[in-house]
N, C-alpha and C positions, 0 to 999 in steps of 0.2 A: 740650812734647808735642803731637804732631799730633791733630787731631780724627778720630773713627772714621768712616771712609767709610760712607756710607749703602748698604745692600744692596738693589739694585732687586728689587722684588717679583717672584716668579717666576709666570710665567703658568701656570694649571692645564693639565694634560694634556688633550688634547682628549677622551679617554675618560672622564677624572673629571669634565670639565665637563658632559658630557652624560650621565653615570650618574644624577644625581637626576632629570633630566627624564625618563629612559626608566623609572625605578623609578615615578616618579609616574604616568606614563601606563599603566604596566602596572597599577598599583594602581586607577586610575580607569576602566579599561576596562570596558564595560558587561557585564552577565552575558547569559545566554542568553535569558531572557524579555524584556529590554530592548532587545537586537538583534531579537528576533522581533517585538516590536510596530511596529518600523519597516521590516520587510521585506513587501513588497506582496504576493508570492506567498504567503508563509506566511499572512499575515493573510486573504488571500482564500480561500485552499485550506482553512484551519481553521474558517473561518466556513461555508463550504459543507458541509464534512465533518461540523461540530456540528449543522447544520441537518438532515442525512441521519440522523445518530444520534438527535436528538431525535423526529424523526418516527417512526423505529421504536420507541423507547421509549414514545412516546405511545400508539403502535396497541395496547399491552399493556393500557392500562388506560381508553382513550377512543377510539372512532370517530364520525364523525356519525351513520353509519348502520351497520347490520349488513352487513358486506361479503359475506356469504354469502346474504342474503336477495334474492329476485327478485321483482319486481313488474313484469309485463308491461305492465300499464296505464299504467305512466310510464316506458317505455322511451324510449330516444334523446331525452330532454328536454335543452334547452340549460340551461347554467348559470342558477340562480336563488337565492332566497334559502333554499329548503329543501335544494336539491343544488347545493353551491356551484360545483363542476366539472361538473355534469350527470349523466346516467345513461348506462349502456351499453346493449347490445341485449338484455339479459335484466332491466333495470330495475335493476340493481345501482348503488349510488352510487360515482361514479368516485373522489371523494376518499378515500371509507374505501378502497377498492381500492388507491390509491397509498401510503397510509399501511402497510397490511400488506404491500405488496408490498416497500416498503423494508426492513421486518423480514427477510423472506426472502432479499434481496439481500445483506444485512449477514451473515446466518447462513450463507448459502453461501459467501461471500467470507472469514470468518474462518475456517471449517473447511478450505476448499481452500488457503488461505496458509498455515494452520497445518500443514498435512500437508507441503507443499512447504518450507515454513522449517524444520521438524523435521529431516526426512530428507535434505534437500538440504544443510542445514548441516553435519550429520553426516558424509554422504559427502564434501563438500569439505573438512572439516578432516582426514579420514583420508586422502583423496589428498593433501594438503599435507604431514602428517606423516611419511607412510611413503614417498612418492615412488616411483620405480622402476615396476614392473609394476602396482602397486596404483593408482598415479595414472592410469597409462596404461588400465587397464581401467574405472576409473570414468568417466573423460573419454571414453572409446569407447561407454559404456552410455549417458552424456548424449548423444551425438551421435545415438544410436540411437533414444532417447526424442523428442529433437526432430522426428523424421521423423512422429511421431503428435501432432498439435496436439488441443487440447481437443475440438473439435467432432468430428474423426475418432476419437478415443477414445470419446467419448460414444456415437457411432453403432455402434461395435465393441460396447461393453457394452449397448447396447440391443439388438441384435441376440441377445445371450446371455441377459441377465438382465431384460430390459423396461426401458421408459422410466422414468425417476423422478428425484425431486431427489438420491437417494443417489448414483446413477450418474453425475449431472452434477458433485456434489461431487469424486467419486473422479476422474473425468476430469480436471477442472480441477486438483486436487492433483497428479496423475501429470504433467501439463504444467509445474507450478510447480517439480518436483523438479530438473531439470537447469539451471534458470535459477540458483536458490540455490545448486546444487553448484559451478557455474562461477564465480559472483561470490565465494563463500567461498573457493574453491580460489586465485583469483587475487590476493585481499586477504591471504590467510594468507602465501602465497609471498612476499608484499612484507615482511610483519612478521618472518618466519623469518630473513630478511636483514639485521635491524636488529642493534646492538651488543648492546643488553639481552638480547636473546635468546642471542646467542653467549656473552655472559657467564653466562647461567642456565645454558646447557650445559656451559661450564667449570667450575661450582660442581656438577655431576654430576647436576641434574635431567634426568629422563628427557623423552621426547617428550610423552607424555600429560600431564605436570605443566607443561610448558611451554606446550602448546596450552591448557590450562584456566586457567592463571593469567596468561598474556601474551597469546598469540594471540587467542584469542576476546574477552577485554575490548576489544582494539584494533580489532576489526573490528564490532562491534556496531552501531556507527553506520551502517555501509555496509548491514549487514542491515536494519536499521529503515527506511531510505530505500527499498531495494528492495522490502521487504514492503508498503510504502504503495503503490508503483507497481504491484506484483502484485495488490493489493486493486482496484484500478480495473480492471485487465484481467479479473480474477476476476467482478466485477459484470457488465462487458460480455459475457464468455463466458456466464455464466448467462442473461443476457437473450437472447443469440443462440441457444442451446439451448433455452430456452423457446418462443422464435419458432418454432423448427422441429418443436416438439412433443416434444422429448428431455429437457426439464428439467422444472420445476415442473408438475404434473398438476392438474387441475381437481379440486375446487373451490377448490384455494388459488390466491390470487392471485399473480400474477407480472407485472412490467413487460413481459418479452418477448411473453407470451402476450396481454397487453392489446394489444400493437402488432399481433399476428397476427389478433387478433378484429376489430381496427378497419380492417384494409386493404381488406376488401370493403365499407366503409361510408364511403369517402373521400368521397363525393358527398352522403350523408346528413348525416353527423354528422363532419365533418373533426377536430372538436378532440378525438375520441376517441384519435387516434393522436398529436396534439400534445403532450397532457398527459405521457404515459408516456414519449414521446421525450425531453421536456425534462427530465423527472426523471432518466433515464438520462444525458444528456449532462450535467447539473450535477454529479451524483454522479462521474462520471468525471473530469470538469474539476476538481473540488474537490480529489480524491484526487490527481491529479498536480499540481497546483499546490501541495499540501502536501508531496508529496515532492519537488518542486524546492526548495520554502522549506527544508526540512529538509537538504538535500544542501549548500545554500549556507552553512547556520548550522553544522553539524556537521563539514564539512570543513574543515580549518586553512587549507589554501591559499587556497580561496576567501573564508573569512572574513577573512584577511588583506588580500586583494585589495578 
C-alpha cells in the first residue's frame, strides 16, 4: 500500500490574510478626543476659545475694578500693581473693561449666529427637499441678502430704529442667514444622492421624514464647523460696528468702542489701542483655528488622510 501523499499547505487568500489586521486597526483606531489632543490647530483654537469664555464668565462674578466707575484723577495711567493694564481717558480700569467686553462679544456672537443657523438651516433644508422653484427662490433670496453685508444692514437699521446692540445683532444675524442656507443646501443635496436615502424613499418615507432622520444628522458636523467660523466673523463685525458707533452704546464696554476711543490718544497712551486689538485678534484667531481643527477631525476624508 502506498503512503498517503502530503497535501501542501494552502496559502491564505490575501483578503483573508489582511482581514485580522484590518479589524485590529479599526478597533485600535483612536477616538475623537485622542485625535483632537494631537491636532495642533484644534488644541490652539480650543485653548484660546476657552480663555475667551473663561474671561466672559469671570466678569459675571469678579472684575479688578468697577468697569463703569470713572476717576479722572487716575486717567491714562500706565499699567501698575493697582491697574494691571492701566486706565483709559476716563480713569476706568482697562482690564475690567476687557473682561466685560468679552462677555458682550460672546453675547452678540451667540445670538447672531443662532439666528443665522436656525433660519438658514431651515431654508437650506427646504430648498434641498423641495427643489424646483422653491430652491430657486430661496437661492435668489440668498443672493439678494448677500448684497447687504452686516455693516451696511446696521447702517440702514440705525437710520430707522437708532444705534444699539440689538440692531447690531439683527444685522449680523441677517448676514449669517444666506451663508448657512447655502452651506446646508449644498451638503443636503450630496446626502440626498446617497444610497441609504434612496432606500428610505423606496420604503415609503416622505421628504420631511428623510430630512429629519437622515439628512440633518449627516450634515451636523458641517454646520458645527461653519457656526464656529461665523462666530469669529460675528465678533469681528460687532467690534467694527461698535468702532463706528453703531453697535454697543455707552456705558456698556465694547472692544470696538475701546479702539475708537483710543485712536485719538495714540501718542499719549498707545497701549489703550493695543489691548483691545490683541483681544479681538486672539479671539478671532482662536475661533478660526478651532473651526479648522473641527473640520479636519469631523470630515471623514481629511481624517483618513
